NUGU-152974 format. One record per residue: residue in three letters; y negated, z, x of N, C-alpha, C in turn. Coordinates in steps of 0.05 Angstrom, whole numbers, padded with zeros to 5 digits, always signed. Each point is the difference from the previous one (the first is absolute). Example, Ala and Ser with C-alpha at 12.3 -4.5 7.8 and 13.67 -1.06 7.14 Angstrom:
<recs>
ALA+00114+00156+00264-00024+00000-00018-00024+00000+00018/SER-00021-00014-00007-00024+00001+00016-00022+00014-00015/
</recs>
This chain:
<recs>
MET+00365-00721+01863-00007+00000-00028-00002+00029-00010/HIS-00022+00006-00014-00004+00027-00011+00007+00001-00029/LEU+00020+00016-00007+00009+00003-00028-00013+00024-00012/LYS-00009-00003-00025-00010+00023-00014+00023+00017-00011/LYS-00003+00026+00002+00020+00018-00012-00006+00004-00029/LYS+00020+00000-00016-00004+00006-00029+00021+00020-00009/LEU-00009+00017-00017+00018+00020-00012-00006+00001-00029/PHE+00021-00001-00016-00003+00002-00029+00014+00025-00009/LEU-00015+00018-00011+00011+00024-00012-00001-00002-00030/ILE+00022+00003-00013+00000-00001-00029+00006+00028-00009/VAL-00018+00010-00016+00003+00028-00010+00000-00001-00030/LEU+00020+00012-00012+00002+00003-00029-00002+00030-00007/ILE-00018+00006-00017-00002+00028-00009+00001+00000-00031/SER+00008+00022-00011+00002+00001-00029-00027+00000-00013/SER+00000-00008-00025-00025-00001-00014-00012+00029-00005/PHE+00016+00020+00007-00009+00027-00003-00011+00012+00026/ALA-00002-00017+00020-00011+00010+00026-00028+00009-00003/VAL-00006+00021+00014-00028+00011+00000-00015-00012+00023/ALA-00026+00004-00001-00018-00011+00020+00008+00009+00028/GLN+00007+00025+00003+00007+00011+00027+00025-00015+00012/GLU+00019-00007-00017+00023-00015+00010-00008-00027+00010/LEU-00017-00014-00015-00010-00026+00009-00016+00003+00025/ARG-00017+00020+00002-00016+00005+00025+00019+00004+00024/GLN+00021+00015-00004+00020+00004+00022+00014-00025+00008/ILE+00006-00017-00019+00013-00026+00006-00019-00018+00016/VAL-00025-00001-00008-00020-00016+00014-00003+00010+00029/GLN-00002+00026+00003-00002+00012+00026+00024-00007+00018/GLU+00023+00002-00012+00025-00007+00015+00000-00030+00008/CYS-00009-00017-00017-00002-00029+00007-00019-00003+00023/PHE-00023+00013+00000-00019-00001+00022+00013+00010+00026/ASN+00015+00022-00003+00013+00011+00024+00020-00020+00012/TRP+00015-00014-00017+00019-00020+00010-00016-00023+00014/CYS-00021-00008-00012-00016-00022+00011-00012+00008+00027/SER-00009+00025+00002-00011+00010+00026+00021+00000+00021/THR+00024+00010-00007+00022+00002+00019+00007-00028+00011/LEU+00000-00020-00018+00007-00027+00008-00024-00017+00009/GLU-00023+00013+00002-00025-00013+00008-00007-00024-00018/LEU+00002+00004-00025-00008-00020-00020-00025+00010-00013/TYR-00021-00016+00003-00026+00009-00010-00012-00017-00022/ASP+00015-00018-00010-00009-00017-00023+00019+00006-00023/VAL-00009+00016-00019+00017+00011-00020-00010-00008-00028/ALA+00018-00008-00017-00008-00007-00028+00016+00018-00019/PHE-00013+00010-00020+00012+00016-00021-00006-00014-00027/PRO+00017-00018-00009-00006-00013-00026+00005+00021-00022/LEU-00016-00003-00021+00003+00019-00023+00022-00010-00019/LEU+00024+00001+00009+00023-00008-00017+00009+00024-00016/GLY+00006-00005-00025+00010+00022-00017-00021+00014-00016/VAL-00025-00009+00003-00021+00012-00017-00001-00015-00026/GLY-00009+00013-00020-00002-00013-00026+00024+00006-00018/LYS+00007-00020-00016+00021+00003-00020+00028+00003+00011/MET+00006-00014+00021+00028+00000+00010+00010+00028+00008/LEU-00013+00012+00019+00009+00027+00009-00020+00022-00007/SER-00022-00008-00011-00020+00019-00011-00015+00017+00021/TYR-00001-00009+00025-00016+00015+00019-00029-00005-00007/PRO-00017+00020+00000-00028-00004-00005-00014-00015+00023/ALA-00009-00024-00005-00012-00017+00022-00023+00013+00014/GLU-00017+00013-00015-00024+00013+00013+00009+00022+00019/GLU+00019+00016-00008+00009+00022+00017+00014-00010+00024/VAL+00017-00020-00003+00014-00012+00023-00020-00012+00020/ALA-00019-00015-00010-00021-00012+00017-00016+00022+00015/ARG-00007+00021-00014-00015+00022+00012+00016+00013+00023/ILE+00025+00004-00004+00017+00012+00021+00002-00019+00024/LEU+00005-00025-00005+00003-00019+00022-00026-00003+00016/ILE-00022+00000-00014-00026-00002+00014-00006+00025+00016/SER+00004+00023-00013-00006+00025+00014+00018+00005+00024/GLU+00025-00007-00002+00018+00003+00023-00007-00019+00022/SER-00008-00024-00007-00008-00020+00020-00025+00009+00015/ILE-00019+00010-00014-00024+00010+00012+00005+00024+00018/SER+00018+00018-00010+00008+00023+00016+00011-00008+00027/ARG+00017-00020+00000+00012-00010+00026-00022-00010+00019/VAL-00018-00015-00011-00022-00011+00017-00017+00023+00011/GLU-00006+00020-00017-00016+00023+00009+00015+00016+00021/GLU+00026+00000+00000+00016+00014+00020-00001-00014+00027/GLY-00011-00024+00001-00003-00014+00025+00021-00022+00004/CYS+00015-00006-00020+00020-00022+00002-00016-00026+00003/ASP+00012-00018+00015-00013-00026+00004+00008-00019-00022/TRP-00009+00006-00024+00007-00016-00023-00025-00012-00012/LYS+00004-00022-00013-00021-00012-00016+00008+00002-00029/VAL-00019+00009-00016+00005+00003-00029-00014-00023-00014/ARG+00016-00015-00015-00011-00021-00017+00010+00005-00029/LEU-00018-00002-00018+00007+00002-00028+00004-00028-00011/VAL+00023-00006-00011+00006-00026-00011+00004+00003-00030/TYR-00014-00016-00014+00001+00001-00029+00016-00023-00011/
</recs>
């Protein structure tokens, strides 16, 4: 029987975090997934909007650009945008 590996990383950052901090967190998540050979990754946009005030457009832009960067580096990843 083949079991799928799953890893859940929960990251909390302050509402004062800058884009570079978020970019570093996303990169670190990708590094963990690469180390563990996990290539199906989801980044839900939790905390955007009124609750934690993260700007949704900026968060989405960072997640998309970092995902594309990984693929361009030659990682065997598939990028899917889920709305």
